[in-house]
N, C-alpha and C positions, 0 to 999 in steps of 0.2 A: 617773126612767126615761128621759126624753128627753135628759137631760144625758149619759147613757152613750152613746146613739146619736149625739149631737152630737160626743162625743170621738172615736168611731170614724170618723165622717165626716171630721172635721178631720185625722186621721192620713192619710187617703187623698187629700186635696186635694194638688195639686202646683202649683208655680210655673209660670205660663204668661205669655206675652207679652201686653201690654195692647193689645187691638184692639177695634174697634167695627164696626158695620154700615157698609158702604161701603168698607171697607179691602180692598185686594188682599193676600191672604195666600198663603203656601206652607205646606201642612200636610204634615209628614213623618210618614208612617204606617208602622208595622212590618207587613210582610206575611210570613206563615209559609207556605212551600210545602214540604211534606214535612218533612224535617229541617233545611232551610235557612231562614234568616231574612234579609230584605233590607228596605231603606227605599225606599218609593215616595212620590213627591211629587205632591200634588194642589194645583194653583195656580188661584186664581180670586177672585171678589169675594164677600165675606161679605154675604149678603142677609137673614139673620135670626139673632137670638140669642134664646134662651128659657131659662127655668129659673134656678135659683140654687143656690149651694153645689155639692154633689156631682152634682146633677142638671142642671147647666148644659150646654147644647148650642148648636151653631151650624150654619148651613147655608151651604155654599160653592157658587157656580155658576160654571161656565166654559163656553166654547164650544169644542167639539172636533170638527173636521172639519165645521163648519157646523151641528152639532147641539148643543143646550143640554144640559149635564150638571150635575145637582145632587147633592150628597152631604152628608149630615148627619153631624156628629161630636160625640160627648160630649167636653167640654173636658178633663175629668180622666181620660180613658181611658188605660190602660197601653199601648194600641195606638198612641197618638200620642206620638212621640218629641220633636217640636218644632213650634211654630207660629211662622212667620217673617213679619213684616209687611213687604211690599215697597213698598207705596204707601198713604198715608193718603187717605181720601176724605171729602168734606164733603157730607153728605146731610141732608135734613130729614124723613126718615121712619125709623120703627123697623124696618119691613120693606120690602124693595125688590122686592115681587112684580111691579111694573111692568116689571122687566127681562126677565121671561119672554116678553113679547110683542115684544121687540125683536130685530132681525136684523142681522148684520154688525157694523160698528164701533159702532153705536148701543147694542148689547148690552153693550159694555164701558165706556160713557161714564158715569162718576161723576166729578163735579168734584173736582179735587185740593184738599186742605185748604190753607188759607192758611199760609204759612210764618211762623213766629214766632221 
């Protein structure tokens, strides 16, 4: 029984860019307005990842006009057309909730990953 469910889930998985918590990403989402469809980009730092398989999701945080904005995305959603990693970050936490208390430039400060 579970192998049938596993097969169906595997068919719905899609190839996504490899990214981790602390990375700065651009999430290209499809937005439907009436009969028109367009791509909207949400750019920010990945502060959390959760789940696995088809239920995998991540949260992106950005500062917009001095106000913190967080948005959660399912990784394998058909609404997401592309996930683009713009900057790799080096962090020591699985969740970056401490960024919520920061203001200004400190809110965007995640150390860049060492180049290899």
